[in-house]
DSSP file (Angstrom, degrees, kcal/mol; ACC not computed):
  #  RESIDUE AA STRUCTURE BP1 BP2  ACC     N-H-->O    O-->H-N    N-H-->O    O-->H-N    TCO  KAPPA ALPHA  PHI   PSI    X-CA   Y-CA   Z-CA
    1    1 A M              0   0    0      0, 0.0     2,-0.5     0, 0.0     0, 0.0   0.000 360.0 360.0 360.0 133.7    0.0    0.0    0.0
    2    2 A K        -     0   0    0      2,-0.0     2,-0.4     0, 0.0     0, 0.0  -0.789 360.0-142.7 -99.0 129.4    1.3    3.3   -1.0
    3    3 A T        -     0   0    0     -2,-0.5     0, 0.0     0, 0.0     0, 0.0  -0.731  10.8-140.4 -93.0 139.2    1.2    6.2    1.6
    4    4 A L        -     0   0    0     -2,-0.4     2,-0.1     1,-0.0    -2,-0.0  -0.826  22.5-115.1 -96.0 132.6    0.5    9.7    0.3
    5    5 A P        -     0   0    0      0, 0.0     2,-0.5     0, 0.0    -1,-0.0  -0.437  28.2-131.8 -65.5 137.3    2.4   12.7    1.9
    6    6 A V        +     0   0    0     -2,-0.1     2,-0.4     7,-0.0     0, 0.0  -0.764  32.5 174.6 -90.4 128.4    0.2   15.0    3.8
    7    7 A S    >   -     0   0    0     -2,-0.5     3,-1.4     1,-0.1     6,-0.3  -0.978  42.8-131.1-134.1 146.1    0.7   18.7    3.0
    8    8 A L  T 3  S+     0   0    0     -2,-0.4     6,-0.1     1,-0.3    -1,-0.1   0.586 105.4  72.0 -68.9 -11.1   -1.1   21.7    4.0
    9    9 A S  T 3  S+     0   0    0      4,-0.1    -1,-0.3     5,-0.1    -3,-0.0   0.714  77.6  95.1 -80.1 -20.3   -1.2   22.7    0.2
   10   10 A H  S <> S-     0   0    0     -3,-1.4     4,-2.2     1,-0.1     5,-0.2  -0.586  82.6-133.0 -74.0 134.6   -3.8   19.9   -0.2
   11   11 A P  H  > S+     0   0    0      0, 0.0     4,-2.1     0, 0.0     5,-0.2   0.844 102.8  49.8 -59.8 -38.2   -7.2   21.4    0.0
   12   12 A L  H  > S+     0   0    0      2,-0.2     4,-1.9     1,-0.2     5,-0.2   0.923 111.8  47.4 -64.7 -44.9   -8.6   18.8    2.4
   13   13 A S  H  > S+     0   0    0     -6,-0.3     4,-2.1     1,-0.2    -1,-0.2   0.862 112.3  50.7 -68.8 -32.4   -5.7   19.1    4.8
   14   14 A L  H  X S+     0   0    0     -4,-2.2     4,-2.4    -7,-0.2    -1,-0.2   0.892 111.4  45.9 -68.6 -40.0   -5.9   22.8    4.7
   15   15 A S  H  X S+     0   0    0     -4,-2.1     4,-1.0    -5,-0.2    -2,-0.2   0.838 111.8  53.3 -76.6 -27.4   -9.7   22.9    5.5
   16   16 A L  H  X S+     0   0    0     -4,-1.9     4,-2.6     2,-0.2     3,-0.3   0.913 110.5  47.3 -64.3 -47.8   -9.2   20.3    8.3
   17   17 A A  H  X S+     0   0    0     -4,-2.1     4,-2.8     1,-0.2    -2,-0.2   0.922 109.4  52.9 -59.3 -43.8   -6.6   22.5    9.9
   18   18 A L  H  < S+     0   0    0     -4,-2.4    -1,-0.2     1,-0.2    -2,-0.2   0.763 112.0  46.4 -68.1 -21.2   -8.7   25.5    9.6
   19   19 A I  H  < S+     0   0    0     -4,-1.0     4,-0.5    -3,-0.3    -1,-0.2   0.879 118.1  39.0 -79.7 -42.2  -11.5   23.7   11.3
   20   20 A I  H >X S+     0   0    0     -4,-2.6     4,-1.5     1,-0.2     3,-1.1   0.878 100.9  71.1 -80.1 -35.7   -9.5   22.2   14.2
   21   21 A L  H 3X S+     0   0    0     -4,-2.8     4,-2.2     1,-0.3     5,-0.2   0.856  93.7  54.0 -55.7 -41.2   -7.1   25.1   15.0
   22   22 A P  H 3> S+     0   0    0      0, 0.0     4,-2.2     0, 0.0    -1,-0.3   0.871 105.2  55.5 -64.5 -27.5   -9.8   27.4   16.5
   23   23 A F  H <> S+     0   0    0     -3,-1.1     4,-2.0    -4,-0.5    -2,-0.2   0.896 108.3  48.4 -70.5 -37.3  -10.8   24.7   19.0
   24   24 A F  H  X S+     0   0    0     -4,-1.5     4,-2.3     1,-0.2    -1,-0.2   0.922 113.0  46.8 -63.5 -43.6   -7.1   24.4   20.2
   25   25 A S  H  X S+     0   0    0     -4,-2.2     4,-2.1     1,-0.2    -2,-0.2   0.837 112.1  51.4 -73.5 -28.8   -6.7   28.2   20.6
   26   26 A Q  H  X S+     0   0    0     -4,-2.2     4,-2.5    -5,-0.2    -1,-0.2   0.892 110.2  48.4 -71.6 -34.7  -10.1   28.3   22.5
   27   27 A A  H  X S+     0   0    0     -4,-2.0     4,-1.9     2,-0.2    -2,-0.2   0.920 114.6  45.9 -72.3 -38.8   -9.1   25.6   24.8
   28   28 A Q  H  X S+     0   0    0     -4,-2.3     4,-2.7     2,-0.2    -1,-0.2   0.866 111.3  52.2 -65.3 -37.0   -5.7   27.3   25.5
   29   29 A S  H  X S+     0   0    0     -4,-2.1     4,-2.8     2,-0.2    -2,-0.2   0.948 110.4  48.3 -61.9 -50.7   -7.5   30.6   25.9
   30   30 A A  H  X S+     0   0    0     -4,-2.5     4,-2.0     2,-0.2    -2,-0.2   0.843 111.2  50.6 -58.2 -38.9   -9.8   29.1   28.5
   31   31 A T  H  X S+     0   0    0     -4,-1.9     4,-2.2     2,-0.2    -1,-0.2   0.950 110.8  47.8 -62.7 -55.2   -6.9   27.5   30.3
   32   32 A N  H  X S+     0   0    0     -4,-2.7     4,-2.4     1,-0.2    -2,-0.2   0.927 113.2  49.3 -53.6 -46.1   -5.0   30.8   30.5
   33   33 A N  H  X S+     0   0    0     -4,-2.8     4,-2.5     1,-0.2    -1,-0.2   0.890 108.4  51.8 -64.6 -38.4   -8.2   32.6   31.7
   34   34 A A  H  X S+     0   0    0     -4,-2.0     4,-2.4     2,-0.2    -1,-0.2   0.876 110.5  49.1 -68.8 -34.8   -8.8   30.1   34.4
   35   35 A I  H  X S+     0   0    0     -4,-2.2     4,-2.4     2,-0.2    -1,-0.2   0.894 112.4  49.1 -65.2 -39.4   -5.2   30.5   35.7
   36   36 A T  H  X S+     0   0    0     -4,-2.4     4,-1.9    -5,-0.2    -2,-0.2   0.929 111.7  47.8 -62.0 -46.4   -5.7   34.3   35.7
   37   37 A V  H  X S+     0   0    0     -4,-2.5     4,-2.3   101,-0.3    -2,-0.2   0.929 113.7  46.7 -57.7 -52.6   -8.9   34.0   37.6
   38   38 A K  H  X S+     0   0    0     -4,-2.4     4,-3.2     1,-0.2     5,-0.3   0.926 110.3  53.4 -60.0 -45.5   -7.4   31.6   40.2
   39   39 A T  H  X S+     0   0    0     -4,-2.4     4,-2.0     1,-0.2    -1,-0.2   0.910 111.2  47.1 -58.9 -42.0   -4.3   33.9   40.5
   40   40 A L  H  X>S+     0   0    0     -4,-1.9     4,-1.0     2,-0.2     5,-0.8   0.911 115.2  44.9 -67.3 -43.0   -6.8   37.0   41.3
   41   41 A I  H ><5S+     0   0    0     -4,-2.3     3,-0.6     1,-0.2    -2,-0.2   0.919 112.9  49.7 -70.3 -42.9   -8.8   35.0   43.8
   42   42 A D  H 3<5S+     0   0    0     -4,-3.2    -2,-0.2     1,-0.2    -1,-0.2   0.871 109.4  53.7 -65.6 -35.3   -5.6   33.6   45.5
   43   43 A S  H 3<5S-     0   0    0     -4,-2.0    -1,-0.2    -5,-0.3    -2,-0.2   0.772  99.3-139.2 -70.0 -24.5   -4.1   37.2   45.7
   44   44 A G  T <<5S+     0   0    0     -4,-1.0     2,-0.5    -3,-0.6    -3,-0.1   0.631  70.3 109.8  74.1  11.7   -7.3   38.5   47.5
   45   45 A N      < +     0   0    0     -5,-0.8   118,-0.7    27,-0.2     2,-0.3  -0.901  42.7 109.9-124.4 100.3   -7.0   41.6   45.3
   46   46 A Y  E     -AB  71 162A   0     25,-2.1    25,-2.8    -2,-0.5     2,-0.4  -0.968  52.0-122.1-160.7 172.7   -9.7   42.0   42.7
   47   47 A V  E     -AB  70 161A   0    114,-2.4   114,-1.8    -2,-0.3     2,-0.5  -0.987  10.6-146.9-131.7 136.9  -12.8   43.8   41.6
   48   48 A F  E     -AB  69 160A   0     21,-2.9    21,-2.2    -2,-0.4     2,-0.6  -0.906  13.6-158.3-100.9 126.9  -16.3   42.6   40.9
   49   49 A H  E     -AB  68 159A   0    110,-2.7   110,-1.9    -2,-0.5     2,-0.4  -0.946  13.0-143.6-109.2 110.7  -18.1   44.7   38.1
   50   50 A A  E     +AB  67 158A   0     17,-2.6    17,-0.7    -2,-0.6   108,-0.3  -0.641  25.7 172.1 -75.1 123.2  -21.9   44.3   38.4
   51   51 A Q  E     +     0   0A   0    106,-3.1    12,-2.7    -2,-0.4     2,-0.3   0.669  66.0  17.6-104.0 -26.7  -23.5   44.2   34.9
   52   52 A S  E     -AB  62 157A   0    105,-2.0   105,-2.5    10,-0.3     2,-0.4  -0.991  61.9-148.2-147.7 151.2  -27.1   43.2   36.0
   53   53 A A  E     -AB  61 156A   0      8,-2.7     8,-3.1    -2,-0.3     2,-0.5  -0.955   7.2-165.0-120.3 134.1  -29.2   43.3   39.1
   54   54 A I  E     -AB  60 155A   0    101,-3.5   101,-2.7    -2,-0.4     6,-0.2  -0.980  11.2-155.4-120.5 121.1  -32.0   40.7   39.9
   55   55 A S    >   -     0   0    0      4,-2.1     3,-2.4    -2,-0.5    99,-0.1  -0.412  35.7 -98.0 -86.4 167.1  -34.3   41.6   42.7
   56   56 A M  T 3  S+     0   0    0     97,-0.5    -1,-0.1    27,-0.3    28,-0.1   0.815 122.4  64.6 -58.0 -28.1  -36.3   39.0   44.7
   57   57 A S  T 3  S-     0   0    0      2,-0.1    -1,-0.3     1,-0.1     3,-0.1   0.607 118.9-112.4 -67.7 -11.0  -39.3   39.6   42.5
   58   58 A G    <   +     0   0    0     -3,-2.4     2,-0.3     1,-0.3    -2,-0.1   0.364  66.9 146.6  94.4   0.2  -37.3   38.3   39.7
   59   59 A R        -     0   0    0      1,-0.0    -4,-2.1    -5,-0.0     2,-0.5  -0.546  36.7-148.6 -71.5 130.7  -37.0   41.6   37.7
   60   60 A V  E     -A   54   0A   0     -2,-0.3     2,-0.5    -6,-0.2    -6,-0.2  -0.882  13.2-172.2-104.4 124.5  -33.7   41.8   35.9
   61   61 A R  E     -A   53   0A   0     -8,-3.1    -8,-2.7    -2,-0.5     2,-0.5  -0.953  18.1-138.9-115.5 130.5  -32.2   45.3   35.4
   62   62 A Q  E     -A   52   0A   0     -2,-0.5     2,-0.4   -10,-0.2   -10,-0.3  -0.783  24.9-132.4 -87.5 134.3  -29.1   45.8   33.2
   63   63 A L  E     -     0   0A   0    -12,-2.7     4,-0.0    -2,-0.5    -1,-0.0  -0.753  24.6-177.2 -94.5 131.7  -26.8   48.3   34.8
   64   64 A E  E     +     0   0A   0     -2,-0.4     2,-0.2     2,-0.1    -1,-0.1   0.682  65.3  68.9 -93.7 -24.8  -25.3   51.1   32.8
   65   65 A T  E    S-     0   0A   0      1,-0.0     2,-1.2   -14,-0.0   -15,-0.0  -0.655  96.7 -99.7 -97.5 155.2  -23.1   52.6   35.4
   66   66 A D  E     -     0   0A   0     -2,-0.2     2,-0.4   -17,-0.1   -15,-0.1  -0.648  46.1-179.4 -77.8  94.1  -19.9   50.9   36.7
   67   67 A Y  E     +A   50   0A   0     -2,-1.2   -17,-2.6   -17,-0.7     2,-0.3  -0.843  13.1 179.3 -91.6 128.8  -21.1   49.4   40.1
   68   68 A T  E     -AC  49  79A   0     11,-1.0    11,-3.0    -2,-0.4     2,-0.4  -0.882  37.4-152.1-134.1 159.3  -18.3   47.5   41.9
   69   69 A V  E     -AC  48  78A   0    -21,-2.2   -21,-2.9    -2,-0.3     2,-0.5  -0.984  25.4-157.7-118.2 118.3  -17.2   45.5   44.8
   70   70 A T  E     -AC  47  77A   0      7,-3.1     7,-2.2    -2,-0.4     2,-0.5  -0.888   5.8-165.3-102.4 125.0  -13.5   45.9   45.5
   71   71 A I  E     +AC  46  76A   0    -25,-2.8   -25,-2.1    -2,-0.5     2,-0.3  -0.936  16.9 158.7-113.0 119.2  -11.8   43.2   47.4
   72   72 A T        -     0   0    0      3,-2.3     3,-0.4    -2,-0.5   -27,-0.2  -0.854  53.9 -99.1-128.8 171.6   -8.4   43.7   48.9
   73   73 A K  S    S+     0   0    0     -2,-0.3   -28,-0.1     1,-0.2     3,-0.1   0.848 121.3  26.0 -57.2 -35.6   -6.6   41.9   51.8
   74   74 A G  S    S+     0   0    0      1,-0.2     2,-0.3    30,-0.1    -1,-0.2   0.408 124.1  36.8-111.9  -0.9   -7.4   44.7   54.3
   75   75 A K        -     0   0    0     -3,-0.4    -3,-2.3     2,-0.0     2,-0.4  -0.987  49.8-160.0-157.1 140.3  -10.5   46.3   52.9
   76   76 A I  E     -CD  71 102A   0     26,-2.2    26,-2.8    -2,-0.3     2,-0.4  -0.997  16.3-174.5-119.8 130.9  -13.8   45.5   51.2
   77   77 A T  E     -CD  70 101A   0     -7,-2.2    -7,-3.1    -2,-0.4     2,-0.4  -0.993   0.8-173.7-125.5 123.3  -15.6   48.4   49.4
   78   78 A A  E     +CD  69 100A   0     22,-3.0    22,-2.2    -2,-0.4     2,-0.3  -0.979  14.8 171.9-126.2 134.5  -19.0   48.0   47.8
   79   79 A D  E     +CD  68  99A   0    -11,-3.0   -11,-1.0    -2,-0.4    20,-0.2  -0.805  29.8 143.2-135.7  90.4  -20.9   50.5   45.7
   80   80 A L  E     - D   0  98A   0     18,-2.6    18,-3.6    -2,-0.3     2,-0.1  -0.900  46.4-114.7-130.7 153.4  -23.9   48.8   44.3
   81   81 A P        -     0   0    0      0, 0.0     2,-0.4     0, 0.0    16,-0.1  -0.406  24.6-140.4 -81.0 165.8  -27.6   49.8   43.6
   82   82 A Y        +     0   0    0     -2,-0.1     2,-0.5     2,-0.1   -27,-0.1  -0.974  21.6 173.3-135.0 124.2  -30.5   48.3   45.4
   83   83 A F        +     0   0    0     -2,-0.4   -27,-0.3   -29,-0.1     2,-0.3  -0.964  47.2  59.2-129.6 114.6  -33.9   47.4   43.9
   84   84 A G  S    S-     0   0    0     -2,-0.5     2,-0.5   -29,-0.1    70,-0.1  -0.988  87.4 -39.1 163.2-161.3  -36.3   45.6   46.2
   85   85 A E        -     0   0    0     -2,-0.3    67,-2.2    68,-0.1     2,-0.4  -0.804  44.3-157.4-100.4 129.6  -38.2   45.8   49.3
   86   86 A A  B     -I  151   0B   0     -2,-0.5    65,-0.3    65,-0.2     3,-0.1  -0.867  12.7-149.2-103.8 144.9  -36.7   47.4   52.4
   87   87 A Y  S    S+     0   0    0     63,-3.8     2,-0.3    -2,-0.4    64,-0.2   0.706  87.7  18.0 -85.6 -22.2  -38.0   46.5   55.8
   88   88 A S  S    S-     0   0    0     62,-0.9    -1,-0.2    -3,-0.0    62,-0.1  -0.993  84.1-118.6-147.8 143.2  -37.1   50.0   57.2
   89   89 A A        -     0   0    0     -2,-0.3     2,-0.2    -3,-0.1     7,-0.0  -0.552  31.5-113.1 -83.0 145.8  -36.4   53.2   55.3
   90   90 A P        -     0   0    0      0, 0.0    -1,-0.1     0, 0.0     6,-0.0  -0.501  13.8-135.5 -76.2 148.1  -33.0   54.8   55.7
   91   91 A M  S    S+     0   0    0     -2,-0.2    -2,-0.0     1,-0.1     3,-0.0   0.794  95.4  58.1 -67.1 -30.8  -32.8   58.2   57.4
   92   92 A D  S >  S-     0   0    0      1,-0.1     3,-2.0     3,-0.1    -1,-0.1  -0.918  76.8-151.2-106.1 115.2  -30.5   59.6   54.9
   93   93 A P  G >  S+     0   0    0      0, 0.0     3,-0.5     0, 0.0    -1,-0.1   0.677  93.2  66.2 -63.1 -15.2  -32.1   59.5   51.4
   94   94 A T  G 3  S+     0   0    0      1,-0.2     3,-0.4     2,-0.1    -3,-0.0   0.513  88.1  73.2 -80.1  -4.1  -28.6   59.3   49.7
   95   95 A E  G <   +     0   0    0     -3,-2.0    -1,-0.2     1,-0.2     4,-0.1  -0.074  60.1 112.3 -98.5  36.4  -28.2   55.8   51.4
   96   96 A S    <   +     0   0    0     -3,-0.5    -1,-0.2     2,-0.1    -2,-0.1   0.733  69.7  56.4 -83.2 -20.7  -30.7   54.1   49.1
   97   97 A G  S    S-     0   0    0     -3,-0.4     2,-0.6   -16,-0.1   -18,-0.0   0.043 103.4 -87.0 -86.8-159.4  -28.1   51.9   47.4
   98   98 A I  E     +D   80   0A   0    -18,-3.6   -18,-2.6     2,-0.0     2,-0.5  -0.893  53.3 166.2-118.9 103.1  -25.6   49.5   49.0
   99   99 A Q  E     +D   79   0A   0     -2,-0.6     2,-0.4   -20,-0.2   -20,-0.2  -0.973   9.9 160.7-117.0 124.8  -22.5   51.5   50.0
  100  100 A M  E     -D   78   0A   0    -22,-2.2   -22,-3.0    -2,-0.5     2,-0.4  -0.998  24.6-176.0-151.9 138.8  -20.2   49.7   52.3
  101  101 A T  E     +D   77   0A   0     -2,-0.4     2,-0.4   -24,-0.2   -24,-0.2  -0.961  18.2 176.6-133.9 120.0  -16.6   50.0   53.4
  102  102 A S  E     +D   76   0A   0    -26,-2.8   -26,-2.2    -2,-0.4     3,-0.1  -0.980  25.5 171.2-131.4 135.7  -15.3   47.3   55.8
  103  103 A T  S    S+     0   0    0     -2,-0.4     2,-0.5   -28,-0.2    -1,-0.1   0.435  77.9  61.1-113.2  -7.9  -11.9   46.7   57.3
  104  104 A A  S    S+     0   0    0    -28,-0.1    20,-3.4     2,-0.0    21,-0.9  -0.946  75.5 131.7-119.1 108.4  -13.0   43.9   59.8
  105  105 A F  E     -E  123   0A   0     -2,-0.5     2,-0.4    18,-0.3    16,-0.0  -0.988  54.7-120.1-151.4 154.7  -14.4   41.0   57.8
  106  106 A D  E     -E  122   0A   0     16,-2.3    16,-2.5    -2,-0.3     2,-0.4  -0.848  31.4-172.7 -97.9 139.6  -14.3   37.2   57.5
  107  107 A Y  E     +E  121   0A   0     -2,-0.4     2,-0.4    14,-0.2    14,-0.2  -0.983   6.4 173.8-139.8 122.9  -13.3   36.0   54.0
  108  108 A S  E     -E  120   0A   0     12,-2.4    12,-2.6    -2,-0.4     2,-0.4  -0.987  13.7-162.9-136.8 143.5  -13.3   32.5   52.9
  109  109 A V  E     +E  119   0A   0     -2,-0.4    10,-0.2    10,-0.2    -2,-0.0  -0.979  11.6 175.0-121.7 125.6  -12.7   30.8   49.5
  110  110 A K  E     -E  118   0A   0      8,-2.4     8,-3.0    -2,-0.4    -2,-0.0  -0.995  30.7-118.6-133.3 136.3  -13.8   27.2   48.7
  111  111 A P  E     -E  117   0A   0      0, 0.0     6,-0.3     0, 0.0     2,-0.2  -0.346  29.1-124.0 -63.7 147.3  -13.5   25.5   45.4
  112  112 A R        -     0   0    0      4,-2.8     4,-0.1     1,-0.1    23,-0.0  -0.531  22.0-111.4 -84.1 166.8  -16.7   24.3   43.7
  113  113 A K  S    S+     0   0    0     -2,-0.2     3,-0.1     2,-0.1    -1,-0.1   0.920 106.9  13.4 -61.0 -54.4  -17.2   20.8   42.7
  114  114 A K  S    S-     0   0    0      1,-0.3     2,-0.3    -3,-0.0    -1,-0.1   0.841 130.6  -8.0 -98.8 -37.4  -17.2   21.3   38.9
  115  115 A D  S    S-     0   0    0     21,-0.0    -1,-0.3    22,-0.0    -2,-0.1  -0.919  97.9  -3.6-166.4 130.1  -15.8   24.7   38.2
  116  116 A G  S    S-     0   0    0     -2,-0.3    -4,-2.8    -4,-0.1     2,-0.3  -0.416  72.0 -69.5  90.5-157.4  -14.8   27.9   40.0
  117  117 A W  E     -EF 111 136A   0     19,-3.0    19,-2.8    -6,-0.3     2,-0.5  -0.968  18.7-136.7-144.3 147.1  -15.0   29.1   43.6
  118  118 A N  E     -EF 110 135A   0     -8,-3.0    -8,-2.4    -2,-0.3     2,-0.5  -0.967  24.4-170.4 -97.5 117.2  -17.4   30.1   46.3
  119  119 A V  E     -EF 109 134A   0     15,-3.1    15,-3.3    -2,-0.5     2,-0.5  -0.960   3.7-163.8-120.7 133.3  -16.2   33.2   48.2
  120  120 A M  E     -EF 108 133A   0    -12,-2.6   -12,-2.4    -2,-0.5     2,-0.4  -0.942   3.9-172.1-116.2 129.0  -18.0   34.3   51.4
  121  121 A I  E     -EF 107 132A   0     11,-1.8    11,-2.6    -2,-0.5   -14,-0.2  -0.995   3.1-178.3-125.2 123.4  -17.5   37.8   52.8
  122  122 A K  E     -E  106   0A   0    -16,-2.5   -16,-2.3    -2,-0.4     9,-0.2  -0.893  17.2-148.7-127.8  98.9  -19.0   38.6   56.2
  123  123 A P  E     -E  105   0A   0      0, 0.0   -18,-0.3     0, 0.0     3,-0.1  -0.392  10.6-169.4 -62.4 136.4  -18.4   42.3   57.3
  124  124 A K  S    S+     0   0    0    -20,-3.4   -19,-0.2     1,-0.1   -22,-0.0   0.608  82.8  44.5-103.5 -16.0  -18.1   42.7   61.1
  125  125 A D  S    S+     0   0    0    -21,-0.9     2,-0.4     2,-0.0    -1,-0.1   0.073  88.1  94.2-120.0  29.0  -18.3   46.5   61.1
  126  126 A D        -     0   0    0      3,-0.2   -26,-0.1   -22,-0.1   -24,-0.0  -0.972  56.0-155.3-122.9 137.4  -21.1   47.4   58.7
  127  127 A K  S    S+     0   0    0     -2,-0.4    22,-0.1     1,-0.1    -1,-0.1   0.706  89.0  36.7 -80.7 -21.6  -24.6   48.0   60.0
  128  128 A Q  S    S+     0   0    0    -29,-0.1    21,-2.9     1,-0.1     2,-0.4   0.930 101.0  64.9 -96.1 -58.3  -26.4   47.2   56.8
  129  129 A V  E     - G   0 148A   0     19,-0.2    19,-0.3     1,-0.2    -3,-0.2  -0.565  47.0-178.8 -86.6 128.4  -24.7   44.3   54.9
  130  130 A Q  E     -     0   0A   0     17,-3.1     2,-0.3    -2,-0.4    18,-0.2   0.902  67.1 -21.6 -82.4 -52.5  -24.7   40.9   56.6
  131  131 A Q  E     - G   0 147A   0     16,-1.6    16,-2.8    -9,-0.2     2,-0.4  -0.989  44.3-143.0-159.9 158.4  -22.7   39.0   53.8
  132  132 A I  E     -FG 121 146A   0    -11,-2.6   -11,-1.8    -2,-0.3     2,-0.6  -0.985  18.7-164.1-127.1 113.6  -21.7   39.0   50.3
  133  133 A A  E     -FG 120 145A   0     12,-2.7    12,-3.1    -2,-0.4     2,-0.4  -0.900   7.2-167.7-105.3 123.0  -21.6   35.5   48.6
  134  134 A L  E     -FG 119 144A   0    -15,-3.3   -15,-3.1    -2,-0.6     2,-0.6  -0.911   9.8-164.0-115.0 133.0  -19.7   35.4   45.3
  135  135 A T  E     -FG 118 143A   0      8,-3.2     8,-1.9    -2,-0.4     2,-0.5  -0.941  18.0-169.3-114.3 109.6  -19.9   32.4   43.0
  136  136 A I  E     -FG 117 142A   0    -19,-2.8   -19,-3.0    -2,-0.6     6,-0.2  -0.864  10.4-152.2-112.8 130.3  -17.1   32.8   40.6
  137  137 A S    >   -     0   0    0      4,-2.6     3,-1.8    -2,-0.5   -21,-0.1  -0.500  30.4-113.4 -94.5 162.8  -16.5   30.7   37.4
  138  138 A S  T 3  S+     0   0    0      1,-0.3  -101,-0.3    -2,-0.2  -100,-0.1   0.651 116.4  63.7 -68.7 -14.2  -13.0   30.0   35.9
  139  139 A E  T 3  S-     0   0    0      2,-0.1    -1,-0.3  -102,-0.1  -105,-0.1   0.483 122.9-103.8 -88.9  -1.1  -14.0   32.1   33.0
  140  140 A G  S <  S+     0   0    0     -3,-1.8    20,-2.1     1,-0.3     2,-0.4   0.546  74.7 136.6  99.1   7.3  -14.3   35.2   35.2
  141  141 A Y  E     - H   0 159A   0     18,-0.2    -4,-2.6    16,-0.0     2,-0.4  -0.718  35.3-159.7 -91.7 141.8  -18.1   35.5   35.5
  142  142 A I  E     -GH 136 158A   0     16,-3.2    16,-2.0    -2,-0.4     2,-0.5  -0.960  16.7-164.0-125.6 134.9  -19.4   36.2   39.0
  143  143 A G  E     -GH 135 157A   0     -8,-1.9    -8,-3.2    -2,-0.4     2,-0.4  -0.984  22.1-171.0-104.7 125.7  -22.9   35.8   40.6
  144  144 A A  E     -GH 134 156A   0     12,-2.6    12,-2.5    -2,-0.5     2,-0.5  -0.963  13.5-167.5-122.4 133.2  -23.1   37.8   43.7
  145  145 A Q  E     -GH 133 155A   0    -12,-3.1   -12,-2.7    -2,-0.4     2,-0.5  -0.971   7.3-162.5-118.4 129.7  -25.9   37.8   46.4
  146  146 A V  E     -GH 132 154A   0      8,-2.8     8,-1.9    -2,-0.5     2,-0.5  -0.937   4.3-165.2-111.1 128.1  -25.8   40.6   49.0
  147  147 A M  E     -G  131   0A   0    -16,-2.8   -17,-3.1    -2,-0.5   -16,-1.6  -0.965   9.1-170.5-117.1 131.0  -27.9   39.9   52.1
  148  148 A S  E     -G  129   0A   0      3,-0.5     3,-0.3    -2,-0.5   -19,-0.2  -0.766  31.4-119.7-121.2 162.1  -28.7   42.9   54.3
  149  149 A R  S    S+     0   0    0    -21,-2.9   -20,-0.1    -2,-0.3   -21,-0.1   0.782 109.6  21.3 -75.1 -28.4  -30.2   43.2   57.8
  150  150 A N  S    S+     0   0    0    -22,-0.3   -63,-3.8     2,-0.1   -62,-0.9   0.173 115.6  67.0-128.0  19.3  -33.2   45.3   56.8
  151  151 A R  B    S-I   86   0B   0     -3,-0.3    -3,-0.5   -65,-0.3   -65,-0.2  -0.912  84.2 -99.6-135.5 159.1  -33.6   44.6   53.1
  152  152 A Q        -     0   0    0    -67,-2.2    -2,-0.1    -2,-0.3    -6,-0.1  -0.521  54.7 -93.7 -69.5 151.6  -34.5   41.6   50.9
  153  153 A P        -     0   0    0      0, 0.0   -97,-0.5     0, 0.0     2,-0.4  -0.241  41.8-161.3 -59.6 151.7  -31.5   39.9   49.3
  154  154 A I  E     - H   0 146A   0     -8,-1.9    -8,-2.8   -99,-0.1     2,-0.4  -0.988   3.8-147.4-138.0 146.8  -30.5   41.1   45.8
  155  155 A T  E     -BH  54 145A   0   -101,-2.7  -101,-3.5    -2,-0.4     2,-0.3  -0.913  10.5-167.0-121.5 146.5  -28.3   39.2   43.3
  156  156 A F  E     -BH  53 144A   0    -12,-2.5   -12,-2.6    -2,-0.4     2,-0.4  -0.939   6.8-154.0-126.6 149.4  -26.0   40.7   40.8
  157  157 A N  E     +BH  52 143A   0   -105,-2.5  -106,-3.1    -2,-0.3  -105,-2.0  -0.956  37.7 111.5-124.2 145.2  -24.2   39.2   37.8
  158  158 A G  E     -BH  50 142A   0    -16,-2.0   -16,-3.2    -2,-0.4     2,-0.3  -0.922  52.3 -73.9 179.7-156.6  -21.0   40.5   36.4
  159  159 A V  E     -BH  49 141A   0   -110,-1.9  -110,-2.7   -18,-0.3     2,-0.3  -0.854  29.0-120.3-131.6 158.8  -17.3   39.9   35.8
  160  160 A I  E     +B   48   0A   0    -20,-2.1     2,-0.3    -2,-0.3  -112,-0.2  -0.682  29.6 177.4 -96.6 151.2  -13.9   39.9   37.7
  161  161 A S  E     -B   47   0A   0   -114,-1.8  -114,-2.4    -2,-0.3     2,-0.1  -0.979  35.3 -95.0-147.8 158.5  -11.0   42.2   36.9
  162  162 A A  E     -B   46   0A   0     -2,-0.3     2,-0.4  -116,-0.2  -116,-0.2  -0.376  48.8 -99.9 -69.2 149.9   -7.6   42.8   38.4
  163  163 A L        -     0   0    0   -118,-0.7     2,-0.4   -92,-0.1    -1,-0.1  -0.610  36.7-147.5 -71.9 126.5   -7.3   45.7   40.8
  164  164 A T        -     0   0    0     -2,-0.4     2,-0.5    -3,-0.0  -118,-0.0  -0.810   9.0-132.0 -99.0 138.4   -5.9   48.7   39.1
  165  165 A K              0   0    0     -2,-0.4    -2,-0.0     1,-0.1    -1,-0.0  -0.760 360.0 360.0 -90.1 129.5   -3.7   51.0   41.1
  166  166 A N              0   0    0     -2,-0.5    -1,-0.1     0, 0.0    -2,-0.0   0.430 360.0 360.0 -86.6 360.0   -4.6   54.7   40.8
């Protein structure tokens, strides 16, 4: 039996290479992204950018402003909107969203069974926010649930990014 040399100049070989090559680059890109996300979580320095908010009533709102939760080793800062039912009204009308800065908090990271991590943040020095639970995928997507003492929980979806130094 005679073997034929395989060359990329052959139309079939070229089309097969063009079909398979993107799958290899996507797999490599996903692996690199997972390593980057894991590095950010391990460092304890990253930012969650909220892109949508889901109230307990199920209404989804796309967010146009850059709302964030900034996590560092010594401080958590949250600037998020709130849509939902509050059990008591704030005395200051400018406190309608979720604004929080905490320097005393519990922070735990646990790997998920299939993909990503669960991060639990429990501020000890904030009157409103009880906890922030982040579900982070290896692709960098985050689901965040904020539980408050006098409001219904609210969920946010968004992405992770590295902390930029100003």
